[in-house]
Backbone as CSV, one residue per row, in Angstrom:
resi,resn,N_x,N_y,N_z,CA_x,CA_y,CA_z,C_x,C_y,C_z
1,MET,103.549,67.669,113.343,104.314,68.176,112.208,105.069,67.037,111.525
2,VAL,105.357,67.243,110.247,106.092,66.251,109.461,107.557,66.647,109.329
3,THR,107.792,67.937,109.117,109.154,68.439,108.945,109.346,69.716,109.753
4,THR,110.603,70.054,109.931,110.993,71.347,110.478,111.769,72.084,109.395
5,ARG,111.380,73.328,109.135,112.044,74.096,108.083,113.434,74.525,108.544
6,VAL,114.417,74.293,107.688,115.789,74.713,107.965,116.071,76.063,107.326
7,ASN,115.639,76.226,106.075,115.751,77.503,105.375,114.697,77.534,104.275
8,ASP,114.840,78.404,103.296,113.773,78.642,102.322,113.343,77.392,101.569
9,ILE,114.263,76.503,101.246,113.897,75.335,100.434,114.276,74.008,101.083
10,VAL,114.816,74.042,102.275,115.277,72.818,102.942,114.438,72.551,104.179
11,GLU,114.013,71.287,104.314,113.280,70.839,105.496,113.955,69.582,106.043
12,ARG,113.832,69.399,107.353,114.347,68.191,108.002,113.158,67.418,108.558
13,PHE,113.064,66.139,108.208,111.955,65.313,108.686,112.047,65.142,110.198
14,ASP,110.896,65.259,110.850,110.839,65.119,112.300,110.845,63.644,112.705
15,SER,111.390,63.380,113.871,111.301,62.065,114.532,111.757,60.920,113.638
16,GLN,112.952,61.068,113.086,113.563,59.992,112.315,114.638,59.329,113.173
17,TRP,114.579,58.014,113.251,115.443,57.273,114.166,116.195,56.177,113.424
18,PHE,117.441,55.982,113.819,118.286,54.927,113.262,118.974,54.250,114.435
19,TYR,118.521,53.024,114.752,119.056,52.283,115.895,119.079,53.150,117.159
20,ALA,117.911,53.672,117.516,117.671,54.408,118.773,118.332,55.784,118.819
21,GLU,118.862,56.247,117.707,119.446,57.589,117.662,118.675,58.434,116.652
22,GLU,118.274,59.637,117.061,117.579,60.524,116.129,118.571,61.043,115.093
23,VAL,118.150,61.042,113.835,119.054,61.363,112.730,118.420,62.389,111.797
24,GLY,119.258,62.911,110.896,118.825,63.935,109.962,118.534,63.379,108.582
25,VAL,117.273,63.485,108.170,116.825,63.129,106.823,116.188,64.387,106.248
26,TYR,116.555,64.758,105.019,116.254,66.099,104.530,115.464,66.092,103.227
27,LEU,114.734,67.182,103.023,113.964,67.436,101.813,114.453,68.742,101.220
28,ILE,114.762,68.729,99.922,115.175,69.927,99.194,114.114,70.204,98.139
29,ASN,113.469,71.349,98.243,112.349,71.697,97.368,112.867,72.520,96.192
30,LEU,113.258,71.831,95.123,113.729,72.487,93.913,112.538,72.898,93.049
31,PRO,112.748,73.775,92.062,111.608,74.296,91.291,110.713,73.226,90.666
32,LYS,111.299,72.148,90.150,110.496,71.135,89.469,110.621,69.742,90.083
33,THR,111.390,69.616,91.138,111.672,68.303,91.725,111.838,68.420,93.231
34,ILE,111.367,67.405,93.937,111.686,67.254,95.351,112.837,66.258,95.461
35,VAL,113.897,66.658,96.133,115.039,65.774,96.354,115.109,65.442,97.840
36,LEU,115.128,64.159,98.160,115.356,63.718,99.532,116.803,63.279,99.673
37,PHE,117.411,63.638,100.793,118.736,63.110,101.100,118.568,62.135,102.250
38,ASP,118.645,60.868,101.898,118.275,59.723,102.731,116.757,59.625,102.850
39,LEU,116.302,58.528,103.415,114.887,58.161,103.340,114.212,58.259,104.697
40,PRO,113.046,58.898,104.752,112.284,58.877,106.002,111.605,57.528,106.196
41,THR,111.354,57.192,107.445,110.539,56.027,107.750,109.156,56.234,107.157
42,TYR,108.579,55.166,106.598,107.270,55.318,105.954,106.171,55.601,106.975
43,SER,105.297,56.549,106.625,104.039,56.768,107.335,103.060,57.379,106.348
44,THR,101.772,57.163,106.581,100.768,57.754,105.692,100.810,59.274,105.774
45,LYS,101.169,59.798,106.933,101.252,61.249,107.101,102.351,61.842,106.219
46,ILE,103.507,61.194,106.194,104.587,61.675,105.335,104.233,61.457,103.872
47,GLU,103.615,60.323,103.558,103.203,60.072,102.174,102.284,61.178,101.674
48,GLU,101.293,61.534,102.456,100.366,62.594,102.064,101.089,63.932,101.932
49,TYR,101.997,64.191,102.841,102.756,65.447,102.803,103.562,65.545,101.507
50,LEU,104.216,64.457,101.132,105.013,64.470,99.911,104.137,64.559,98.669
51,GLN,103.018,63.849,98.659,102.105,63.923,97.524,101.597,65.341,97.309
52,ASN,101.355,66.046,98.402,100.825,67.404,98.304,101.836,68.405,97.760
53,LYS,103.089,68.021,97.685,104.084,68.895,97.067,103.849,69.020,95.563
54,GLY,103.230,67.986,94.970,102.859,68.058,93.562,104.020,68.029,92.587
55,LYS,105.126,67.411,92.977,106.305,67.351,92.116,106.868,65.931,92.121
56,PRO,107.601,65.569,91.060,108.318,64.286,91.104,109.299,64.273,92.270
57,ILE,109.509,63.087,92.845,110.369,62.955,94.013,111.469,61.948,93.720
58,ILE,112.699,62.357,93.991,113.834,61.446,93.915,114.547,61.468,95.267
59,ALA,115.358,60.450,95.511,116.107,60.391,96.764,117.533,59.947,96.482
60,PHE,118.479,60.585,97.161,119.870,60.150,97.157,120.187,59.530,98.506
61,LEU,120.802,58.369,98.491,121.285,57.756,99.722,122.691,58.276,99.993
62,SER,122.907,58.771,101.209,124.237,59.272,101.552,125.265,58.148,101.547
63,HIS,124.821,56.931,101.845,125.667,55.738,101.794,124.754,54.526,101.939
64,GLY,125.315,53.346,101.740,124.491,52.146,101.630,123.666,51.817,102.843
65,SER,124.172,52.095,104.047,123.422,51.707,105.238,122.150,52.516,105.420
66,CYS,122.001,53.608,104.680,120.762,54.396,104.747,119.698,53.883,103.778
67,GLY,119.977,52.786,103.097,118.980,52.169,102.229,118.038,51.299,103.033
68,ILE,117.196,51.939,103.841,116.309,51.228,104.766,115.186,50.518,104.013
69,GLU,114.591,49.514,104.662,113.552,48.707,104.022,112.368,49.544,103.549
70,ASP,112.037,50.615,104.272,110.900,51.444,103.877,111.104,52.108,102.524
71,GLY,112.326,52.118,102.034,112.556,52.660,100.703,111.720,51.968,99.643
72,ALA,111.507,50.666,99.796,110.690,49.927,98.828,109.249,50.426,98.825
73,LYS,108.752,50.832,99.989,107.398,51.396,100.050,107.331,52.722,99.309
74,TRP,108.359,53.553,99.478,108.366,54.833,98.765,108.465,54.624,97.260
75,GLN,109.246,53.650,96.847,109.331,53.355,95.416,107.977,52.940,94.856
76,LYS,107.263,52.092,95.592,105.986,51.566,95.116,104.879,52.607,95.181
77,LYS,104.780,53.328,96.288,103.641,54.212,96.508,103.778,55.558,95.807
78,LEU,105.002,56.077,95.690,105.192,57.398,95.103,105.990,57.365,93.805
79,GLY,106.408,56.178,93.384,107.245,56.103,92.191,108.586,56.787,92.383
80,MET,109.034,56.839,93.621,110.282,57.530,93.947,111.474,56.799,93.341
81,LYS,112.333,57.544,92.659,113.573,56.994,92.127,114.684,57.201,93.153
82,ILE,115.355,56.120,93.512,116.380,56.169,94.545,117.754,55.970,93.909
83,TYR,118.658,56.904,94.207,120.018,56.907,93.676,121.003,56.464,94.758
84,LEU,122.001,55.684,94.346,123.084,55.275,95.242,124.374,55.198,94.446
85,HIS,125.469,55.667,95.033,126.754,55.527,94.356,127.084,54.041,94.208
86,LYS,127.574,53.688,93.031,127.796,52.280,92.701,128.782,51.602,93.649
87,ALA,129.689,52.357,94.236,130.679,51.764,95.135,130.056,51.184,96.398
88,ASP,128.811,51.556,96.698,128.104,50.992,97.851,127.019,49.997,97.445
89,ALA,127.056,49.544,96.207,125.999,48.652,95.714,125.914,47.354,96.502
90,ASN,127.028,46.898,97.055,127.045,45.646,97.816,127.206,45.885,99.315
91,HIS,126.831,47.056,99.760,126.933,47.384,101.187,126.110,46.391,102.003
92,SER,126.683,45.889,103.078,126.023,44.824,103.845,124.734,45.281,104.519
93,TRP,124.556,46.586,104.721,123.350,47.083,105.378,122.301,47.584,104.391
94,LEU,122.564,47.509,103.115,121.615,47.985,102.112,120.431,47.026,102.031
95,LYS,119.218,47.530,102.290,118.024,46.688,102.384,117.075,46.833,101.202
96,ILE,117.424,47.650,100.211,116.546,47.871,99.065,117.358,47.768,97.779
97,LYS,116.640,47.776,96.664,117.287,47.816,95.363,117.147,49.229,94.809
98,PRO,118.231,50.011,94.792,118.138,51.363,94.227,117.755,51.314,92.754
99,ASP,117.114,52.367,92.301,116.740,52.451,90.886,117.940,52.787,90.019
100,ILE,118.836,53.616,90.549,119.958,54.111,89.759,121.237,54.002,90.578
101,LEU,122.188,53.216,90.063,123.537,53.162,90.617,124.426,54.022,89.727
102,PHE,125.132,54.953,90.323,125.892,55.894,89.498,127.355,55.954,89.932
103,THR,128.192,56.280,88.972,129.570,56.686,89.247,129.778,58.100,88.709
104,GLU,129.284,58.358,87.496,129.292,59.726,86.988,128.197,60.516,87.701
105,VAL,128.489,61.762,88.003,127.579,62.582,88.800,126.314,62.884,88.004
106,PRO,125.141,62.548,88.536,123.886,62.861,87.839,123.653,64.371,87.773
107,ASP,123.077,64.811,86.673,122.746,66.228,86.490,121.279,66.417,86.860
108,ILE,121.018,66.876,88.079,119.656,67.009,88.583,119.144,68.430,88.433
109,HIS,119.951,69.407,88.837,119.567,70.824,88.783,120.839,71.652,88.915
110,PRO,120.905,72.822,88.257,122.132,73.630,88.324,122.552,74.027,89.734
111,SER,121.609,74.086,90.665,121.952,74.513,92.026,122.422,73.365,92.917
112,LEU,122.425,72.138,92.387,122.712,70.975,93.228,123.957,70.244,92.742
113,ASN,124.953,70.131,93.602,126.154,69.346,93.321,126.130,68.046,94.114
114,ILE,126.419,66.938,93.448,126.588,65.651,94.117,128.088,65.397,94.207
115,ILE,128.588,65.139,95.417,130.024,65.061,95.667,130.354,63.682,96.236
116,HIS,131.225,62.959,95.571,131.655,61.650,96.074,132.641,61.868,97.216
117,THR,132.315,61.346,98.402,133.139,61.571,99.598,133.426,60.245,100.308
118,PRO,134.231,59.378,99.710,134.511,58.081,100.337,135.252,58.243,101.659
119,GLY,135.152,57.212,102.481,135.823,57.211,103.775,134.978,56.505,104.809
120,HIS,133.779,57.037,105.058,132.860,56.313,105.932,132.432,55.017,105.253
121,SER,132.224,55.099,103.950,132.023,53.926,103.100,132.565,54.283,101.727
122,PRO,132.833,53.297,100.872,133.391,53.616,99.553,132.478,54.490,98.697
123,GLY,131.157,54.367,98.894,130.214,55.106,98.065,129.536,56.264,98.761
124,SER,130.101,56.739,99.855,129.497,57.880,100.551,129.483,59.113,99.653
125,ILE,128.414,59.903,99.774,128.300,61.148,99.021,127.801,62.260,99.933
126,CYS,128.033,63.489,99.485,127.423,64.679,100.068,126.689,65.415,98.953
127,LEU,125.735,66.245,99.330,125.052,67.130,98.389,125.312,68.567,98.807
128,PHE,125.528,69.438,97.816,125.670,70.871,98.076,124.597,71.615,97.303
129,GLU,123.763,72.368,98.040,122.724,73.197,97.420,123.218,74.641,97.451
130,LYS,123.460,75.201,96.260,124.177,76.471,96.154,123.386,77.664,96.663
131,THR,122.092,77.728,96.366,121.346,78.953,96.672,121.202,79.181,98.165
132,THR,121.147,78.111,98.944,121.041,78.236,100.400,122.370,77.966,101.102
133,LYS,123.397,77.644,100.324,124.726,77.339,100.861,124.662,76.223,101.906
134,SER,123.893,75.191,101.559,123.679,74.059,102.466,124.480,72.849,101.998
135,MET,125.292,72.288,102.890,126.060,71.081,102.605,125.457,69.921,103.398
136,PHE,124.898,68.966,102.663,124.297,67.773,103.273,125.385,66.704,103.323
137,THR,125.758,66.276,104.524,126.988,65.500,104.664,126.794,64.027,104.997
138,GLY,125.565,63.570,105.209,125.391,62.166,105.561,126.237,61.804,106.762
139,ASP,127.016,60.725,106.641,127.924,60.329,107.720,129.370,60.729,107.441
140,THR,129.594,61.568,106.435,130.959,62.034,106.178,131.457,62.884,107.336
141,LEU,130.600,63.761,107.851,130.933,64.533,109.044,129.666,65.141,109.617
142,GLY,129.742,65.501,110.901,128.612,66.123,111.579,129.105,67.032,112.679
143,GLY,128.185,67.711,113.338,128.539,68.673,114.367,128.388,68.116,115.774
144,GLU,129.165,68.684,116.677,129.098,68.304,118.084,129.636,69.476,118.902
145,HIS,128.775,70.056,119.748,129.174,71.201,120.582,129.746,72.335,119.723
146,ARG,129.063,72.619,118.613,129.426,73.714,117.701,130.746,73.482,116.976
147,ARG,131.244,72.281,117.026,132.458,71.905,116.297,132.145,70.693,115.422
148,VAL,133.057,70.378,114.521,132.935,69.147,113.744,133.291,67.975,114.649
149,HIS,132.418,66.982,114.672,132.669,65.773,115.468,133.970,65.115,115.034
150,ASN,134.784,64.761,116.009,136.075,64.137,115.739,135.881,62.648,115.447
151,PHE,136.087,62.276,114.186,135.841,60.884,113.778,137.126,60.059,113.705
152,ARG,138.215,60.528,114.306,139.511,59.843,114.154,139.514,58.424,114.702
153,ASN,138.670,58.158,115.691,138.710,56.846,116.343,137.630,55.888,115.847
154,GLU,136.982,56.213,114.745,135.931,55.342,114.213,136.601,54.237,113.400
155,ILE,136.830,53.119,114.056,137.724,52.084,113.523,137.172,51.381,112.289
156,ASN,135.882,51.481,112.038,135.313,50.822,110.865,135.442,51.665,109.603
157,ASP,135.919,52.897,109.743,136.059,53.797,108.604,137.495,53.797,108.088
158,ASP,137.650,54.249,106.842,138.962,54.604,106.316,139.176,56.071,106.688
159,VAL,139.810,56.301,107.835,139.871,57.652,108.402,140.649,58.606,107.501
160,HIS,141.743,58.155,106.918,142.523,59.034,106.038,141.703,59.426,104.809
161,GLU,140.986,58.485,104.244,140.147,58.795,103.085,139.027,59.752,103.482
162,ARG,138.498,59.570,104.667,137.427,60.450,105.148,137.941,61.874,105.346
163,PHE,139.176,62.013,105.820,139.766,63.346,105.936,139.940,63.999,104.573
164,LYS,140.395,63.237,103.606,140.526,63.780,102.254,139.183,64.273,101.744
165,SER,138.134,63.512,102.021,136.795,63.910,101.591,136.335,65.162,102.322
166,ALA,136.622,65.233,103.626,136.246,66.429,104.388,136.934,67.662,103.818
167,LYS,138.216,67.540,103.502,138.940,68.678,102.927,138.388,69.053,101.553
168,LYS,137.957,68.066,100.801,137.375,68.343,99.488,136.180,69.288,99.595
169,LEU,135.400,69.143,100.664,134.208,69.981,100.827,134.551,71.450,100.978
170,LEU,135.766,71.757,101.411,136.158,73.156,101.593,136.277,73.909,100.272
171,GLN,136.214,73.199,99.154,136.197,73.863,97.846,134.878,74.586,97.594
172,TYR,133.867,74.270,98.376,132.517,74.775,98.120,132.168,75.902,99.094
173,ASP,131.341,76.818,98.612,130.972,78.004,99.391,129.717,77.716,100.210
174,PHE,129.868,76.951,101.282,128.713,76.591,102.099,128.756,77.303,103.444
175,ARG,127.589,77.392,104.072,127.469,77.958,105.423,126.957,76.924,106.421
176,HIS,126.116,76.004,105.929,125.416,75.085,106.819,125.885,73.652,106.571
177,ILE,126.145,72.915,107.640,126.422,71.484,107.570,125.205,70.755,108.118
178,LEU,124.613,69.901,107.279,123.389,69.181,107.631,123.680,67.682,107.551
179,PRO,124.001,67.047,108.683,124.443,65.655,108.683,123.320,64.658,108.946
180,PHE,123.662,63.382,108.848,122.765,62.296,109.243,122.874,62.089,110.751
181,HIS,124.050,61.714,111.227,124.302,61.621,112.666,124.865,62.944,113.184
182,TYR,124.735,63.158,114.469,125.253,64.326,115.170,124.439,65.579,114.810
183,ASP,124.987,66.752,115.139,124.214,67.996,115.100,124.420,68.745,113.797
184,MET,123.398,69.529,113.431,123.568,70.488,112.354,124.490,71.610,112.832
185,LEU,125.291,72.131,111.917,126.102,73.322,112.174,125.616,74.405,111.226
186,LEU,124.817,75.330,111.740,124.184,76.339,110.904,124.992,77.635,110.919
187,TYR,125.064,78.255,109.750,125.644,79.586,109.535,127.174,79.600,109.517
188,LYS,127.838,78.841,110.361,129.299,78.873,110.393,129.889,77.474,110.224
189,GLY,129.220,76.675,109.405,129.672,75.306,109.199,131.023,75.217,108.519
190,LYS,131.253,76.055,107.508,132.532,75.978,106.799,133.681,76.375,107.714
191,GLU,133.476,77.410,108.525,134.521,77.819,109.462,134.851,76.689,110.439
192,ALA,133.818,75.974,110.892,134.048,74.854,111.806,134.862,73.754,111.135
193,LEU,134.558,73.468,109.865,135.313,72.438,109.154,136.745,72.898,108.891
194,GLN,136.923,74.167,108.560,138.280,74.685,108.360,139.128,74.507,109.619
195,ARG,138.551,74.812,110.776,139.293,74.654,112.030,139.634,73.189,112.281
196,PHE,138.661,72.317,112.013,138.874,70.892,112.247,140.014,70.357,111.389
197,VAL,140.001,70.700,110.114,141.039,70.219,109.204,142.398,70.801,109.592
198,LYS,142.419,72.081,109.929,143.679,72.746,110.281,144.306,72.156,111.540
199,ASN,143.469,71.825,112.513,143.980,71.416,113.821,144.203,69.921,113.965
200,ASN,143.900,69.168,112.925,143.960,67.718,113.066,145.203,67.152,112.412
201,ILE,145.908,66.306,113.116,147.192,65.800,112.631,147.041,64.883,111.423
202,LEU,145.832,64.340,111.208,145.635,63.435,110.073,145.302,64.180,108.798
203,SER,145.123,65.501,108.872,144.707,66.261,107.699,145.866,66.477,106.733
């Protein structure tokens, strides 16, 4: 298999690894566009799978370190346009040249919100897909044992800024948290984030 279906229009790529840890890379099947949130490792099997979708494909990087070298292959082979928030344009782990650096939120589809969530990095973003109530969080936050992973001790982050970004997400009517690292929180993701923000002294 290439992906595992999460809901009606969202799929998670199988067997994606980042420095020996399995991670979440996602596909959102919109009516006229395929949107990827972060980039899968290149393979001919995935290339064929994406080509068979028969739609233009774009990708948003959740943050600069997800700009893996294989992104250049996707740009060349599928004409994929890759978006990155401009604040991460000089990220030390960025290995590709994005097609579009943005500060103003791109208008992709009425059901898709792009949310600037600095903290893990200056240009971190999340995506919210309204029809499935799915919040794609990158490294802004993730799940652990049915709770939001406690990121207070991640010394390389701006933890206070990351908390502000986490609280910002509570403005949206989501059910599912779909992260890069850590676990998905399905169906009760917003409740888990509400508890985390309420119970944390840095909030």
